[in-house]
C-alpha positions in Angstrom: -4.3 5.3 240.1 -3.3 7.3 237.0 -1.1 4.4 235.8 -3.9 2.1 235.3 -5.2 4.3 232.6 -1.9 4.4 230.6 -2.0 1.7 228.0 -1.9 0.4 224.4 -2.7 -3.3 223.5 0.0 -4.5 221.1 -1.6 -7.8 220.9 -4.8 -6.3 219.7 -3.0 -4.0 217.2 -1.1 -7.1 215.8 -4.7 -8.9 215.5 -6.3 -6.0 213.7 -3.3 -5.8 211.4 -3.3 -9.5 210.7 -7.0 -9.3 209.9 -6.3 -6.4 207.5 -3.5 -8.1 205.7 -5.2 -11.5 205.3 -8.3 -9.7 203.7 -5.7 -8.3 201.4 -6.9 -4.9 202.1 -4.8 -1.5 202.6 -7.0 -0.3 205.4 -5.7 2.5 207.9 -6.2 2.3 211.4 -7.1 5.5 213.0 -6.2 4.9 216.8 -8.8 7.0 218.4 -7.1 8.0 221.6 -9.9 10.2 223.1 -10.1 10.3 226.9 -6.6 8.8 227.2 -3.6 10.2 228.4 -0.5 11.4 226.3 1.4 8.4 227.7 -1.0 6.1 226.1 -0.2 7.9 222.8 3.6 7.6 223.3 3.1 4.0 223.7 1.1 3.8 220.3 3.9 5.8 218.6 6.4 3.1 219.7 4.7 0.6 218.1 4.5 2.3 214.7 1.1 4.0 215.0 0.9 7.5 213.0 -2.8 7.9 212.5 -4.7 9.3 215.6 -8.4 10.2 216.3 -9.3 12.9 218.8 -13.4 13.8 219.6 -12.7 17.2 221.2 -10.8 20.1 219.8 -9.1 21.5 223.2 -8.2 17.8 224.2 -6.5 17.2 220.9 -4.7 20.6 221.1 -3.4 19.9 224.6 -2.2 16.4 223.6 -0.9 16.7 220.0 0.5 20.2 219.8 3.9 19.1 221.1 3.8 15.7 220.0 3.5 16.8 216.4 6.2 18.9 216.4 8.4 15.9 217.5 6.4 13.3 215.1 5.4 15.5 212.1 4.2 12.7 210.1 1.4 12.1 212.6 -2.0 12.5 211.0 -4.8 13.5 213.3 -8.2 12.9 212.5 -11.4 14.8 214.2 -13.9 11.9 214.9 -16.3 13.6 217.0 -18.9 16.7 216.3 -17.3 20.1 215.5 -19.1 23.2 216.7 -18.8 26.1 214.5 -17.4 28.3 217.2 -14.5 25.6 217.4 -13.7 25.7 213.5 -10.6 27.8 213.6 -8.9 25.8 216.5 -9.7 22.5 214.9 -8.1 23.6 211.7 -5.0 24.5 213.6 -4.6 20.8 214.8 -6.5 18.3 212.8 -5.2 17.3 209.2 -8.7 15.5 208.5 -12.0 16.2 209.7 -14.4 13.3 209.3 -17.3 14.9 210.8 -18.6 17.4 208.4 -22.2 16.8 208.9 -24.4 19.8 208.0 -24.5 22.9 205.9 -23.7 25.6 208.7 -20.5 23.7 209.4 -19.6 23.6 205.9 -20.2 27.4 205.5 -18.2 28.1 208.5 -15.2 25.9 207.1 -15.3 27.6 203.8 -14.5 30.9 205.2 -10.9 29.6 206.0 -9.9 29.4 202.3 -6.3 29.2 202.4 -6.1 26.8 205.6 -8.6 24.4 204.1 -6.7 23.9 201.0 -4.4 21.8 203.1 -7.1 19.9 204.9 -9.2 16.8 203.9 -12.8 16.2 205.0 -15.1 13.3 205.1 -18.8 13.9 205.2 -20.7 12.1 207.8 -23.7 10.0 206.7 -26.6 9.4 208.9 -27.5 6.0 207.3 -29.9 5.1 209.9 -31.8 8.5 209.9 -31.5 8.5 213.8 -32.8 11.8 215.2 -30.1 11.8 218.2 -27.3 11.3 215.6 -25.3 13.7 213.6 -25.1 13.5 209.8 -26.4 14.0 206.2 -29.3 11.8 205.3 -28.5 9.5 202.3 -31.1 10.7 200.1 -29.5 14.1 200.7 -25.9 12.9 200.4 -25.4 13.7 196.6 -26.3 17.2 196.7 -24.5 17.8 200.0 -21.5 16.6 198.4 -21.6 18.5 195.3 -22.4 21.6 197.5 -19.3 21.3 199.6 -17.0 20.6 196.7 -18.2 22.8 193.8 -19.8 25.7 195.7 -17.6 25.9 198.9 -14.3 24.6 197.6 -14.0 21.9 200.4 -11.9 18.9 199.7 -14.2 16.1 200.3 -12.3 12.8 200.2 -14.5 10.5 201.9 -17.6 9.4 203.8 -18.1 8.3 207.4 -20.8 6.6 209.2 -21.8 5.2 212.4 -24.4 2.4 212.1 -27.5 2.1 214.5 -26.7 0.0 217.5 -28.1 -3.3 216.9 -28.4 -3.4 213.3 -26.4 -5.3 210.8 -23.4 -2.9 210.1 -22.8 -4.3 206.7 -26.0 -2.8 205.4 -25.0 0.7 206.4 -21.3 0.2 205.1 -22.8 -0.7 201.6 -25.2 2.3 201.6 -22.3 4.7 201.8 -20.2 2.7 199.7 -22.6 3.1 197.0 -22.9 7.0 197.6 -19.1 7.2 197.3 -18.9 5.2 194.4 -21.6 7.6 192.7 -20.0 11.0 193.6 -16.2 9.5 192.5 -15.0 9.5 196.5 -12.6 7.2 197.5 -12.1 7.5 201.1 -14.7 5.1 203.4 -14.2 5.5 207.3 -16.6 2.7 208.6 -16.0 0.2 211.6 -14.7 0.7 214.8 -13.9 -1.5 217.9 -17.0 -3.7 217.6 -17.3 -4.0 214.0 -14.0 -3.3 212.3 -14.0 -6.5 210.6 -17.2 -6.0 208.8 -15.8 -2.6 208.0 -12.7 -3.9 206.4 -14.6 -6.5 204.3 -16.7 -4.0 203.3 -14.1 -1.8 201.5 -13.2 0.7 204.5 -10.4 2.9 203.7 -10.2 3.8 207.5 -11.4 2.0 210.7 -11.7 4.2 214.0 -10.4 1.8 216.5 -10.3 3.1 220.1 -11.4 0.8 223.0 -9.6 -2.5 221.5 -6.3 -0.6 221.3 -6.5 1.7 224.5 -9.0 -0.1 226.5 -12.2 1.4 228.4 -12.0 5.2 228.4 -11.9 7.0 231.6 
């Protein structure tokens, strides 16, 4: 039964790569392997994937601790919410945290001064101002970016967003791109399995693709 969950779609990977290349972009694919077994990660590695995304700290540690020793070039992104009591653990396994979404988390991260010197962070922007979704509201983004960078010494290299379901994602991608340009930030994590094309065309530096590469999560 478990065997059915072990998969990685080479055809989907090539399809995404071809679209990126045809669009004359250098967008990086973050293969979101959450809830998929280590065997699926190994298959992805065989096809050249070196950037992965995980949503839970403990799952990432269990899955990637040994893999990163064998493949030190792997870049692991946290693409899910981070609880403040898991910060130290998260910093022990993740290279990039894409979900810096509130002041309390920023303050907790800043306590690990020496560790965060070698880490990079994306601020999550709640472009739709949805109550059930994490992230900084667009009108507060400039102040929060400056606070993280200047006051707390956090290396903010990008912005991330998850557009509201049913809305044109391009509107939201343009919104965070404008914020990024205003604040001299180059990284833009936007686009997932269902809207990665819009993300690439909108200037994404990273797309977070899970279902299209690994199938439905168990």
